[in-house]
N, C-alpha and C positions, 0 to 999 in steps of 0.2 A: 449339197440338198435340203430340204426344208423340213421342221421335224423333229422328233428324238433320237440322239443314237443310245446305241447300247454298248460298252465298254467291258474291258475286265482285263485287270493288270496283276503281276505278278512275277515278280520280284525272281533271277534266278539261284537265289542260294535259298538252302534245304531250307531257314526258316519265315522264309517271304510267305506271306497270306493274299491269300484272292482279295481283288478287291472289286467289286461293283460300281460301273458309276455310270451315269444318265447325263450326256451330254448334249444341251440344245441349241440348234441350231439357229434358233430366232435368238436368243439371248447371247452365244458364245461363253456359254456358261457350262459347266462341269460339276454335279451335283453327288459326291459320294451318297452311294445306297448302302443302307446297312447289310454285312456279311455274313451270315452264320459260322461262326468260330468252330460246327462240328460235322464239317464236308469232305473230312478226310476218313474217308469210306477204309484204308487200309495206312493208317498213321502218316501218313503223307498229303500236306495241303496239294490239292490241287490244281490244276491251272482249266481255263475254261477256251475251251476250242472251236466251239462252237457257242454264238447265241439267236435266240429265235424271239421275234415278241409271242403274246399271247391274248386269246381274244380277249380276256378281263384285264388291260394292261399291265398285265407281269410278264414274264418270261422265261422261258426254257432254257434252259444248258447243259452242255457234253462237261462233262468236267473229267481231268485226265491226271493221276496220279502217275507217276514214272517214278522206275528204279532203274536200277543199274541193267538188269537184263530182260526188264519186260516194261508194261504199265498197264494200268487197269481203268478201264471208261463206266462214269456211272450218269445217271440221264439224273437232272434236279431239273424242278420247278420252283417259280419264285415269284412273291408279289411285286404289285409296283416300287415298294417303295423296299427291295431286297429280303422279303423273310422269307426262307424255308418252306412251302410247300411239302414239296416231298423229296424224296432222294432213294432210285432205285441204283442196288450195286448192281456190279455185272459179277452174271453167273454162267461159268462156260459146262459146269456140267445139265445143268437144267434145259432141254434144248427152249423150254417154252419161259425164258429168261433173258437179259437183258443182258448182251454179248459182243463183242467188235461193232459197237454204234460208230457212226461216220459222220451223219447229218442230221440235224433235227431241225423240223418245223411243227405249225399248228393251226389250225383249221377254223374255223369261223364260230364255230359252238363250243371253241375251250380242248376242243383230242390235242392230245402233242406226237407229234409224227415222226417216228426213229427209224432210218437208214441204218442195216445192218451188213457188216462184207462181208467179213466170212460164211452167218448163215444166212446171206443171198435174201432176207428178208427187210421186207417193213413190218414194223410191230406198232399198235396203236393204244395210248395209252390215254383212262380216260384221267379231267382235271385236279382226281384227286390221285393221281398215278396207278392204276389199274391196269393190268395188259388187260383190255378189250377184244382187241382182235389180232393175228399176224396175217400177212400175207407175204406167198413164198416168193422168190423172182426168180426160182428155176424154171428151167422148161421150156416150151415155145414164147417167146416173146422177151423171156428172161438172161440169165449170162447162159 
């Protein structure tokens, strides 16, 4: 495929750090992006499970930190060079907060859209990271 690909790498040992790369199909070269050091919301460096380009040339990512019996997912937004714009941590007690994120995409205006499995909802975040609305997927036509 033509264009750039966003990639994420993280070794499987506990001290491994997350790295973002931009691969150019045109040149066949990968460029390491700046990866923030403060992505560990709960003390464990995450793995990027889903990446999605954003309207401003950056990207959004679901970041999963795994533990012995559980995992926590956060939503991050990054510039084209990998600089962190915002990070939204998971919060299971607040029904309006991020929880059980499974997929992420973005719209032409820069809105980041996230799908939640457990709460069966789609959440819309502004380019600055504020929750702007939630659409329930339960009931007619939903789960």
